[in-house]
C-alpha positions in Angstrom: 99.6 103.1 88.6 96.3 104.6 87.6 92.9 103.2 88.6 92.0 101.6 85.2 95.4 99.7 84.9 95.0 98.4 88.5 91.4 97.3 87.8 92.7 95.5 84.7 95.4 93.8 86.6 92.9 92.7 89.3 90.6 91.3 86.5 93.5 89.4 85.0 94.6 87.9 88.4 91.0 87.1 89.4 90.4 85.2 86.2 93.7 83.3 86.7 92.3 82.2 90.1 88.8 81.5 89.1 87.5 84.4 91.2 84.7 86.8 89.8 86.4 90.0 88.8 83.6 92.2 90.3 84.1 90.5 93.8 88.0 91.1 93.6 87.3 94.9 92.5 84.9 95.4 95.4 87.2 93.8 97.9 90.2 95.9 96.7 88.1 99.1 96.8 87.0 98.3 100.3 90.4 97.0 101.7 92.6 99.8 100.4 90.7 102.2 98.3 92.5 100.6 95.2 95.8 101.7 96.7 98.6 99.2 96.0 100.9 100.7 98.6 98.4 100.3 101.4 100.0 99.0 104.6 98.4 98.5 108.0 99.9 97.2 111.1 97.1 94.9 112.9 98.5 93.7 116.2 98.0 91.7 118.2 97.6 89.2 115.2 97.9 85.7 116.7 98.3 83.6 113.6 102.1 83.8 112.9 104.2 81.6 110.6 107.6 80.1 110.5 108.8 81.9 107.3 111.3 79.1 106.6 108.5 76.3 106.4 105.2 78.2 105.9 104.0 76.3 108.9 102.3 78.0 112.0 104.7 79.3 114.7 104.1 78.0 118.1 101.3 79.5 120.3 102.3 82.7 121.7 102.2 83.4 125.4 99.9 86.3 126.7 103.0 88.6 127.2 104.3 87.6 123.7 100.9 88.5 122.1 101.2 92.1 123.4 105.0 92.5 122.9 106.5 94.9 120.4 109.5 92.6 120.1 109.5 89.2 118.7 110.3 86.1 120.8 113.9 85.0 120.6 112.8 81.8 118.8 110.7 83.6 116.2 112.1 82.5 112.8 113.5 85.0 110.3 115.9 85.1 107.5 118.6 87.8 108.0 118.9 88.1 104.2 115.3 89.3 104.1 114.6 91.1 107.5 115.5 91.3 111.1 113.5 89.2 113.6 111.5 92.2 114.6 110.8 93.3 111.1 109.5 89.8 110.3 107.4 89.9 113.5 105.7 93.2 112.5 105.6 92.4 108.8 103.5 89.2 109.5 101.2 91.3 111.7 100.5 93.8 108.9 98.2 93.8 105.9 99.8 94.7 102.5 98.7 96.0 99.1 95.5 96.5 97.3 93.7 93.4 99.0 95.5 94.0 102.3 96.8 90.4 102.5 98.2 89.6 106.0 102.0 89.2 105.9 101.6 85.9 107.9 99.2 84.6 105.3 101.6 85.5 102.5 104.4 83.6 104.3 102.0 80.5 104.6 101.5 80.7 100.9 105.1 80.6 100.1 106.1 84.3 99.9 109.7 84.7 101.1 110.5 88.0 99.9 110.7 91.4 101.7 107.1 92.5 102.8 107.1 95.7 100.8 107.2 93.5 97.7 103.6 92.6 98.4 102.8 96.3 97.4 103.9 95.4 93.8 100.5 95.0 92.2 101.2 91.7 90.4 103.0 90.1 93.5 100.3 91.2 96.0 97.4 90.2 93.8 99.0 86.9 92.9 99.2 85.9 96.6 95.9 87.6 97.8 93.7 86.1 95.1 95.5 82.7 95.4 94.4 82.9 99.1 90.8 83.8 98.1 90.9 80.9 95.7 91.9 78.6 98.5 89.1 80.0 100.7 86.6 79.5 97.8 87.6 75.8 97.4 87.2 75.3 101.2 84.0 77.4 101.9 82.0 78.1 98.8 79.8 75.0 98.6 78.6 75.3 102.2 78.7 79.0 102.9 78.4 80.6 99.4 80.4 83.7 98.2 79.5 85.7 101.3 81.0 83.0 103.5 84.2 83.1 101.3 84.4 86.9 101.8 83.8 86.4 105.5 86.6 83.9 105.7 89.0 86.3 103.8 88.4 88.9 106.5 88.2 86.7 109.6 90.0 83.3 108.7 86.8 81.4 108.4 83.1 82.0 108.0 81.7 82.2 111.6 78.3 83.0 112.7 76.8 84.8 115.6 73.7 83.7 117.6 71.4 85.4 115.2 72.8 83.6 112.1 74.8 86.5 110.7 78.5 86.5 110.1 80.5 87.7 113.0 81.9 90.1 110.6 78.6 90.9 108.7 79.6 94.5 108.4 82.6 93.6 106.2 80.4 91.3 104.0 77.7 94.0 103.7 80.4 96.5 102.7 81.6 94.2 99.8 78.0 93.7 98.9 77.3 97.5 98.8 80.2 97.9 96.5 78.7 95.4 94.1 81.0 92.5 95.0 78.3 89.9 94.7 76.7 91.4 91.5 78.3 89.1 89.0 76.9 87.1 86.1 75.9 83.5 86.7 78.9 82.4 84.5 81.3 83.9 87.1 79.7 82.1 90.0 82.1 79.1 89.7 79.8 76.5 91.3 78.2 78.9 93.6 
């Protein structure tokens, strides 16, 4: 898929989710360089999900946190993947917006993880997640807080009042992510 086609798809999905297209473009540029096939394992990722229910999996032990193998009680669907593939797939980010596999499971994705690299599938889930974060954090933290939450789970601040992941927020800003018309602010 060429860059123009991908940017058009991002725009369409962003509008469907009430997200400013310039923000979605900047995030995709930063997260993957606009590569729909981007994949990155990010262990140890602590927030894992029971793929059958979309609810959080139990708290991992210290040993499990650093294990290359899934615990024996880690849920999986053998029609979709092995237990260890599910384990690693949830701890990886996928597609143009680098959505974590566990977050996709929480949102209801039940397919094989590489399907998140299909532009429409990955954008649907990633921008739905961004919309959820927008509804939760926009009023109190603004778009920068929403973006911080996409990268870190929630907008958290350091002692100086900057986001703990300020470098990420600044990178999105540098790519023009917050340069959108007032009409696209959506209650910002």
